[in-house]
N, C-alpha and C positions, 0 to 999 in steps of 0.2 A: 298547411295540410300536414296531418300526422296519422299514424296508425299504430296499433299495438301488436307486436309480434307474438309468437307462440310462447315465448319466455316471459311475457308481461312487460317487455321493454318498449317504451314509447319511442318511435322513430319519427323524426320531424324532417320536413322537406321545405325547399324554397326559402322564403323569408321568415318563416316561423322559427323562433329562437327558443332555446332551452331556458328554464327559469334561472335567473342569476341569483347566486347565493352569496351575498356580501359577507365579508368577515376579514379579520386581520391575521388569518393563519395561512401560511404558505403550504399548500398541499404537496409540494414537491419534497420528497424525502432527501434532505441534504446529507444525512449521516449514512456513510457507505463503508463497506468492508472490502479489502483487497487481500487475497490469499496467494502466497507464493511458496511452492514446495521446491526443495532443492536437495542435492546430495553433495558430498565432499568434492566430487568430480566437477561440479559446477562452480567451485570456488577457485578463482585464479589469483595470481600474484598481483596483476594489474588488470584493469578492464577499461579500455579506451575504444573498444569496437562499437560501431553503430548498433543501436538497438534493433532487434528483429521487428520489422514492421507489423508482424502479426501478434507480437507480445502484448500482454495486458500492461496498462500504465495507470498512473494516478494523474488525473487531468489537471491542466493549468487552472489556477484559481482555487485549488484545494489547499487544505491545511491538515497535516497529520496530527491527530489528537492522542493516539495511543498506538503502540506497537508491541507485540509479544512474539518471541521466538519459542516454539515448542520443539524440543528435540525428540525425534522419533527413533533414531538409531544413534548411539553414542558416537561422538566425534573422537577421533584418535589422531594425535599429533603432539609430541612431547612439549613443544613450546608454541604451538599455533595460536594465533589470535584471529578470530573471525570478525571481519568488518562488514557491515551491511549499510549500504548507502544508496544514493540515487544518481542517475545521469540523465541527460536529455537525449533525444533521438539520435543525434549525430555522434554520440559517445562522449561528449564533454561531461566531465565529472561535476556534479552539483556539490556533493559532499560524500566522500567514499565511506565514512563511518557516521554519517548524519542520522542514522537510525539506531545503530548499535555497534559497539566494539567490545568484545568480550573474550577473555582468555579461555583456554582449554578446560580449566578447572570448573567452569560453570556450565559446560556443555558436554561433559564426559560421561553422561548416563542418559539412557532413554527415559523420558518423562521430565527431564529438566525443563524449566520454563524461565525465560529471561525477559525482563521488561526493557523495551527500547528506551534508552535515555540519551540518545544523540541530539545534536543541535537542531535537527529538522523536526523533532517531535515537540509539539507545543507543551510547554510546562505550565503549571497552574498560574504562575506569575509572568508567563511569556507574553511576547508582543505578537498578536495575531497577524498584524500587517507584515511584519518582518518574516514570518514563517509561510506566507502565502506564495505558492509557486506561480511563476510567470510563464512557464512552459510545461508541457507534459513530462512526467517523470517516470523513468524505468528503473527497476531494481538492479543493483550491482552487488555481487558478493565477492569479496577479496580476502586475502589473508596477509598477516604480517608475521615475520620471524620465520615460520616454517609451514610447509604444505600439510594438509590433512591427508590421512590414508584411509579413513572411514568416516562415516557420519551422514545423517540425513535430518532434515528439519522442515517445519512448516512455519512460515512467517505470516502473522495475521496483523494487518494494518487497518486501523479504523481512521477514517478521515472525513472531513466536511467538504462537500463539493459546493463551493460558494458561487459558482458561475450560474 
């Protein structure tokens, strides 16, 4: 049994099935984007705190293919080094600079853009299996050498959700 609604959509009931469209294309979009905005005040010396349960995360089974840090307000800190990495929900460090580790000279002006080159970002010759996460991953931003006194940025991560 079926009927056509006012929008022209055919609605089927009971045992009547929709037409099967065979093919070799996975219609699920596996390419996703994760955006994380932060300021210098969010950058700590260490980060072992459990993740906020309402925070966005990169799901288990994913692989990071690209990461870019866009500086929106210049970072200030004479010798500061910004580390961007990942941790699991309980706060255990996956890799504190696995996405990016960059000195103040590359993030000291609004408009600077830095490509993530950490060990968790899949390289062209990288091993997909080794980079695939076994647990949900949360962003962690830390510093080395000295704290920042100003700065803001947007981190854009492109990943494949392979689950």
